[in-house]
N, C-alpha and C positions, 0 to 999 in steps of 0.2 A: 503493500500500500504505499509507504515511504518515495519510496522509489519511482513509483506511477505517480505519486505528483509531482516530486523533483524535474523527471521529463515533462511533466505537462505544462510546472513553471517555466522549464528550458522554451517549449512553444509557444508559449503566451508572451513569451520575452521573442524571439521571433519575431512573431507577429506585428509588436510596438516596434522595432527595428525597424522592419520593411514598411509600415506604415509611416514612421517617420522617415523613411531615406527617400520616400518618392515624394516629399516635399521637398526636397534636396535641388538643389543646381548639381550638374556635373563636376564643377569644380570644388563645390563645399563635397561632394560624396568622395572625392578624390584624392581631399585632403588626408593628410596622414596624422593619425590621433595615436595618442598613447593611451595604453587603457592597463598598464602596472600600478600593481599595489603597493602603496607605500604610506608612511605616514605623511604626506605632503599635504592630504586631503583630511587630515584627521586633527585632531585636537584644535578646532579652531574656535571654542567657546569657554567658556566659564567650566560646566557641567563636564565636557570632553578633558578637559583637564584635570577636574576631580578623579573623573572615571581610571586615566594613566594612574594616578596616584593609587587607587584602586590595588592596581595589580598589585602593587609593592607589597600590599597586607593578605593578599591569597598568597602570595610566596613566603610571608615570614609563617604564615597559618603551617605551609606546610612544611616549613623547616622546624615548628616547633613539634607539632606532633603527627606528621603526613607518614613519618618513617619509625614507626616506632614498633614494628614487628622485626626488624633487625634490632642496633642501636646506635642509629644515624642522629636520630633526634635526641637522644639522651646523651651527645656527645656535649651538647651546650650546656647540660647543667653540671655536667663533669664525670660522666660516668668513668670508673676504672682507678679515680685520683682517690680524692682523700676523706670522701663523706661517702659514695656508696659504688659500688660495678654492679655486673653483670654475675650471671650465676653461673657461667660456661667458662672453665678454668685455664681453658683454651681457645678465646678467641682473642683481636687485639688489644682489649683494655683489662685484660688478665694477664697474658701471655705477648706481653709489649715486644718480644722478637717478631711477631704476624704484623705489628705495623709497620705496613713499610708501601714503597711509592705505587705497587700496583694495587691498592687496597681499595673497595669499590666506600668505605667511608670515608675518608677522605677528599675522594676522586668526589661524592657525593655535595659535600659542604661549599669545594669550590667551585664546580657548576651553579650548583642553585643561588651563591652568592654574588657570582657575576651575573646570573638572570635578576637578578633584584638590581644588582646596580645599573644595567642596562636598562629596567624599568624606570628606575627613579631619573637615568638621565634621560630617558624618553620626552619623561614631564616637565625636568628641567628647561629641556633645548626648547619646548614650545611654548612652554612661559616668557624664556628671555627673549625668542626669535620672531614670535606672533603678536600683530596685533589684534589683541585679545581685547572685548569690553567687558568688565566687570563690575560686579553689584556694585562693591566699592571701593573705595580709595586704597584702602587697606590689604583689600582681597588677595590681588597680586602675590604681595610679598607673602601673606600668608600663605600661600599654597605652594610659593617658593621652598619656604622655611621647611614645609611640612615633607617635600620630595628631600632636600636637601640632608633632613634627616634622615629620611629613610639611605638614602646613597650614603650618608655617614656610619650608619649602624652597620651598614655592609660592611665597609671597610675595617670599621672595629671591628668585626667579628674575622675578617679575613688577614688583616695586620695580628690578630690573637691567637688565631689558629696556623698560619701560614710564616708569620714573620715580613718576607719578602715578595710583595706581589704587584703586580704594574698598576698605575692610578689609573684609573678613566676618568676622566669628567665631560665627554661627549657620547652620546648614542653609537653604538657598534652597527653598522648598517653592512659592512663588509668583510669578507675573511681575510686577515690578516695573520700574518708568521712572524712579525719581530717584535714585540712587544718587550718593553725594556721594565724588568723589576723594581720597584723602590723599594727602598728600606724600610724597616716598620716603624723608625722614629719618624719619615718622609710622611707615612701613610698616616699615622696618628697626627700629624701637623695638620695636614690635607682634612683630617676629622673636624681638628677643632674647629677649622674654618666655616665648616659643614653648621656644625652645631652649633658654634656662633651665634651663626647671620639666625638658625632657626631660632635660638632663645631669646634673639631680638626682636623675630618680625612674625612670629607663628603667634596663633589666637591662642588668648587664657580657657578657651570653651572649645570642646570638642566638635568637630566640625560635622562628625557623625560618630555614635555609638561606637568604641572603639579605637578610636584616630586618637595621637598622638596630639599634643598641647604645649605650651611652653612651657610646663613644668618638667616634662617628660626630655626637653631640648637640654634645660637646664641640668639634670639629672645627669644626661650621658655627659655635657662639658663639665662636669666636676670630675668624672671617671676620667675623661681624658684629659684634664691637665695634671689629675695626680700620676698618669702613665707619661706626662711630659715635663712632670714636677712644677708645675705652674699650683702651689699647693695655694700661696693666698685667692688666688682665681677659680681653684676648688670647692672655699670656703666660701666666696661671695656668692657660686652661683649654686650650693644649695642653699644657703642661707635665704635665697630669694623663696626657691620652693618651699620650706620650711616656713619663713616666715609672712607668706600669704602672697607674696608682688605677685607670684607664678598666675594666681589662682586659689580657687578656693579647695586647697587639698589639706589632708591632715592625719597624724597618725590616730585610729580610730581606737577610744578608750570607754567608751558607751555601745552597750548593746544596739544592733541595726538589723537590718533587712528581712528577710521573708520567715524569718526562724527567732526575730526578736523576741517572741513571748516565751521560747522554750525556757523555764525552770533549770530544765536538766537534761540531758543528752539520754541516749533509750536505754543507757545502762544504770540512771544516776545519777550519775556525776553532775555537781553543783555547777551552772554556767552562769555564775554572778559575773557583773563586769568586773567588781573590784578583787577578782580572783583570775581575771584573766578572760572572762567566758568572750567578750569582742573580737578577740585573737579567732576563738573557734567561728564568728559568723564570718570570719572575713574569708572561711572556706565554703561556708555553710549552701545548700540549694535544697528550693524547695522539692526536685523531683515530680514535677507536675508537667512537665512539658513545655513547660509558658516562656522558657525562652530568658527570661529576668534571675540571673543568677547573683549571687553577692557578689560575686566576682567583678562585675558591672561596676562602672563607675558612675556614681550620683543616681541613678534607678534604684535599688534598693537603699540609699544612703550611704554608700560607700565611697567614704572622701579620700582613702588612700591609698587606691590605685589610682597609679599615675600613665599606668599601659596594662592592657591586657590583649591576648592574642585571640579575637573574639572568633564565636564560631556562632552565635546564637543570637539575634537580634530583636528587638520587642518581644511580639509574640510569637515570633517563628523560633523553634528548635529546631537543631538539625536532628537532636535525637543522639549524638553519639561523641563529640570532639576525637572522632576515629582515627584510622590511620587509612593513609590512601595507598594503600596494596594490591597485589589482583585481584584481591575481595575487600569489601569493606569490612575491616575489624573494630567495631565499636569499642569504647570502653577502656581503652587499653593500656592510659595513664593509672587506672585505678587497680586493674589486675597486676600491673607489670610492677608495682610498690607493694602489695599485698605477701608477703616473700616467706607466705608458707603454704602447702597445699594442706589440708585434713582429711583423711578418707578410714575408713573402715576397717581398711588390711593393711598391710605391706609394715616395711620397716624403711627408715629415711636416713642420712647422717647431714648435720649442720655442716656449716663450714669450718669448725673446729675439730670436727673429724667424729663428735659423740652420735652414735649411732643409738635411736629412740622407734618406737613404736609407736604408729599415728594414731594415737587415740583411742583404741583398742573398741572391742564388740562392745562391752557395756556402754563405755563411754558415747561412742559414738553411734548409739541408735535410738532411732525414735521413742518416745514413750510407751507403755502399752495400748495399742490400739490406736496408735497414729502411722498412716500408711508413709506421710513426708513428701509425697510428689515426686516428679520425674527424678528428682536424683537419687532415691533410693535404690540400692543394691539387689535387694529383696530381703527374706527372712534368715533372720541368723539361727544358725544351728548349735551357735554357743551354751552352753550347758548355765551363763550365766545373763545371757540374755536372749533364751529361749524364745521363738514366735513373735519377738519385735525385728520392727524393718529395721536394716540399716542404711546411714548416711553415709551420700560423699558429698561434704561441701567443702569449697573454698576457701569459705573464710567462718568467720562464728552463724550458728544457725540462727540467731535471735532474730526476728523476723522474715527467717526466709531469704531465700535468693544467693549467688554470691557473684563474685566480678567474673569477667568473661575472658578466661587466659590469666595466669599465675606464675608466682616463682620466676622471677626475671630479675628483678633490681635487689641486693642487697645490700644494706646499708652497713658500714664498715664498724666494726665493734670497739669502738672506743664512743662511736655514737648512741648506744644500747647498752652496753656490759657495763655495770658496775664496778667489776672486780678489774678491769681496762686501763692501764694506764693513760692517762690522757682523758679520761671519760670526763664526756664536754657537760654532763651533768653534778660534777661530782658538788657543785655548791648550788644545787637547785634547792638547799634548803640551809638557814644558816642560824642555829642557835641564839648567835647575837643580834638576829632578825628576828624576832616570835613574827608568825602567821604570814611568814614570806613563804609560798612555794609555787616554785616554777612552772605554769601551768600549761607552757608548749611541751614540757617530757610526764605530764599529768598522763591517768588513763583517759583522758578523756580525748588526748592528740594523739598520743605513741599507747596505745592498746595493748599490752604484753601478757592479760588473761583472754582465754579464749571460753567459748562457752558451748557446752555440749545442745545437741536437740531438745534437750527436757530442760534448756536455762542453766544449768548448774556450772559454775566456773570452773573449768578445766584443773585445776591447781585445787579444785573442792574435789573434783570427781577421781582425780588423780591419790590423793593423798585418801581419801575413803576406799579408793582400790586396790592400793598396798596394805592398809588395816587391813583390811577383809583377807588380802593375801594369808597374811598373817595368823588372822584368827581359824581362818582353815589349811595351816599348814599342813603336808602330806595330799590331799585332794586337785588334783590336775583341773578340774574346770574352773577354779578361782585364781591360778596361778596368770601373770600379768606376761606374756611374752614382749619384755622390753628390760630394756635396759635400767637403774632406777633416776635416768639424768636427763630430764627433758629441757629441750633449747628451743626454745619460740622466737623468732625475730616480732617484732613490735608492728601492728599493724598500723600506717601513719594517717589519720582520718583526715589529712588538708588531701590528701589522695582519693580519697573512700567518699562514697555516698549513703546516707541512713536509707534514701528513698531514692528508687529508679525510675523513670518516665515510664508511664505506661505499665509501672509493674515489672519491665523489660530488662533483666540485669545487664544486656548485653549494650542496653543508652544509659548515656553520661552527659547531666548538663556540666559542663567544667569549661572554662576561660581560664586559660592558665595566665597565671602575673609575669608581666614582662617586667617591669618595675614597680615596686611598690614603695611608701614615700620611708617606709621602714629602712631597706637598705640606703636612701638618701642621708638618714640621720648616720649611719654607719661608713659612708663615704665622708662626709664631713667630720667624723670620728677622725678616723684614717690622715684624713688631712691635718688637722690637730696635732695629731702625734707625732706626724713629721716634721711640724713645725717647733716640737719640742712642750709643746703644753699641753701635757695629760691629763689634768683637770679637767679643760675644757672637751680632751674625750671623753673621759669618763662620765660628763655631765649627759653628753651626747646619746652614749651608750646606755646609761641610767634611764634614759626616756623612754627606749625598746623595753629593758627590762620593767621599768613599774607597770606599764602596759600588761606585761604576763606574772603581775606580781613575784617574780624573782628576787633576791635578796640582793643589793644597788653593789655595784662591784667600786673600788678604790681606785685614784689614782696609780695607785703603784702597782694595780695589776696589769697595765692598760702597757700592750707593746702588741708586734702585729701575728704572733699567733693566738692572743686572746681577741683582737678583733677576727680574724678569720674564724677561729671557734666560735664565735658569738652570732659571725653570719651564718652558722651551719645550725645554731640554733634557731635564728628567726626563721631562715631562709632555705632549709633545705630541701635540695630537689627542684627548687625554684631560681634560685641565681645561675647566674652562666661564671660556673667555678671556673672550667677551664680558661675564661677569658680573665677572671681574678688574680688566678694563679700566675697566668702567662706575661701579665703586666708587671707583677710582683719577681720575674726572673729575668736574670739576664740583661738587667734594666737600669743603667748608670743614673737616671732621672730619679730613681729613688732616695738613694742617699744612706745615710744611717741608720733612719727605724727600721729597713730591712736589713742590712748588712750586719747591724748588730745581731743578731738571730740568725743571721743565714750570712757570712763571712764571704760564700767561695762562690762568685755568679759566672758561670761559664757554661758551654754545652758540652763541653767534654769532662770535669770535674763535677762539679754539682750546683746546683742552684735551690731556689725559693720549690718550685713544684715538684722538683724530686724529691728532697728532703723529704714534704710532708707525705708523699704518694710512702716510700719508705717506710717513715714512721707510722704513721696509721692506714695504711692502703691495706685493702683485703689478704690476710693469709690464708692459703688456699691447703690445709689441715686436712681436709677430704680427700686430697689428693695422697697419693702412696710420696711414699720419700724417692724411689726411683721417678717418679714423674717431675718433681719438681726440683727434683737433681737436671734430668733434663733441660728443664724449661730456663734454667739457671737459678732457681730461687735460692737462696741464701738460708738454711737453717739455722738458728739462734735458740735460745734459752732466756725467758727473762723469768723477774720477779711480777706478780699482778700483787693488787690494790690489798689483797687479802694474805700477803705474805706466799703464797703457794706459788710453786713454777709452774710456769707455761712454756710453747714450742712455739714457734712464731715461724713462717715462715716471708722472706722480704721477697716484697714485689719485684718481679724482675725489670722494670723500670732503667732509661738509660737517662744521663743528663740531658742530652739532644731530644729525646721527648717532649721538653717543653712546648714544641710545637710540629706541629704537622709536616709530614713531607709532602711537597709539591709534588700531584700526581705525575706518572710517567709519561701519559698522552699528552698533556700539557708543552713537558718539555721537548720532548720529540715533533709535535707539529708546530712549536716557534721555533720554527728554523733559520727566521732574518736576524735571528740576533740570542746572545747566550743566555739562558735562564740556568742560574746555577740550583743545583738541589741544594738542599740545606742538610748542612751539619749530621753524619749518622745514617743517612737512609741514601 
């Protein structure tokens, strides 16, 4: 049917052409015309320019969540670095020897970021060269600032991932094979120009829901100023955001949004604002398919979001925030950060090698008489749970359902294990500050206890089963098929939903934060630290900690490691960790606030990213000693916080891995000029 319509359309157009040519003179008819399609006839109105800029947002959305079936999208937030890693111990970001110039991860980002550059340059070129009538005198520079923001963001990513890359300030319309790469420093300077123009000219309010504003531009300007060593300018830019000169943005400290009336979460934990409940609201969604998530700036009262990657607008919900692979894989963010599968049968090993039984027949059977739905495996034959339906849930069962897919991104142990040296929540409480308890690591945000289909906490059920086993010693029906150690990764509720649209667990209303003002405070704190003013740095950090009801930090505690750890506490899985650690590595502009902690900064010996990953990156104890030795992971013995001894395998990262390899096909196709490969690759 569609093909028939196309043919009919062609016939109709042909008939129209014949009708028109019948009225032409011979000379007009014979006159040669060009019918090539390019942008010369496009982008001639304000709306068309805005549509050109919209292409940039489409590309950003694709980069953020479009390729989560692999780990492409998670490169942005630092997979394999010092906060979380993949669960496959033999991929590019767990076995770093596989990260080479032929790998698809680097090529994906390199190619897609240059698509974004070209989209932005096309809009910039149209604005600067065409005689377009705008609705207001300011509109031209507002749109130009928005387009330059997108170009600046793309090159900020390219510089932070690859270092030396060609800087392009015009749209590409023909094949070029002689690009000259610019240094990372030169690219940062170009980003500075783009973000500065954007911060001076962009609107303080969104053009459309999900679009960037002046506040986002000043935030990015501050980050680039830190990279360039312009610390005073970084303070000025962040202060314009925090002080309200850039618009109505502030840290959310009171309850807001679609779930603001909730007194507790689904497990009965308090959501009181003075205990940190506003942090929970930042990630809450109604789950009704309305498209109005709490992440949206302004729509639900959120004044903290400076930029979100927008998937749903107004009353439209795409129902997925999903993966654009060969088939739609919705809700991957929730599943990927749900680091456990719990099921009725079988054993597994945690990342530190502990073998455990996955919940057992008794715990993972539904209450008597309850079938449990499509996830049931059938009726248990165990004497303990005879006649009850077995469960197979990839999350706890209260409310039913489970995320689509799971068990891909594992948090590094210092993020959740109290016995791990450097445990980032060691000061979540402080006897000297009674009443303080960091909400960000509470059971509400980092669920450590899971629930059986009957609603009992697994820790309670497990203790009951162990006690019963002892009481029935010698009776095989009550023997647990498990070790006596159970290790469960926490569930990060900032990536999860209590309710799914239409009751479908494959659907998820999620707008990933690109920038929150909480990070703006941390950028200013870093700038103050760079200037030697630790008290002002601590003051900014404490604004964030106060919101979370966390004990306040002192000026003496503040150094670059403390700020990096606070970024993990506040922005785990959100911040662009690879960019943060890259700009703090092999960068002479940073100065002593970095080198006092990480004195050696080069691509051959050591740097900040390299040392952080070696210290905190994932240890692959669940692999054999031989596999770890083959991969070049150094085995060490260390003392845990409780005094016991632990075994750890150091990630096999190299200093040069602070930046990605230039893709092979880029170097080979650039035959008109030399494009050196990054050292080590």
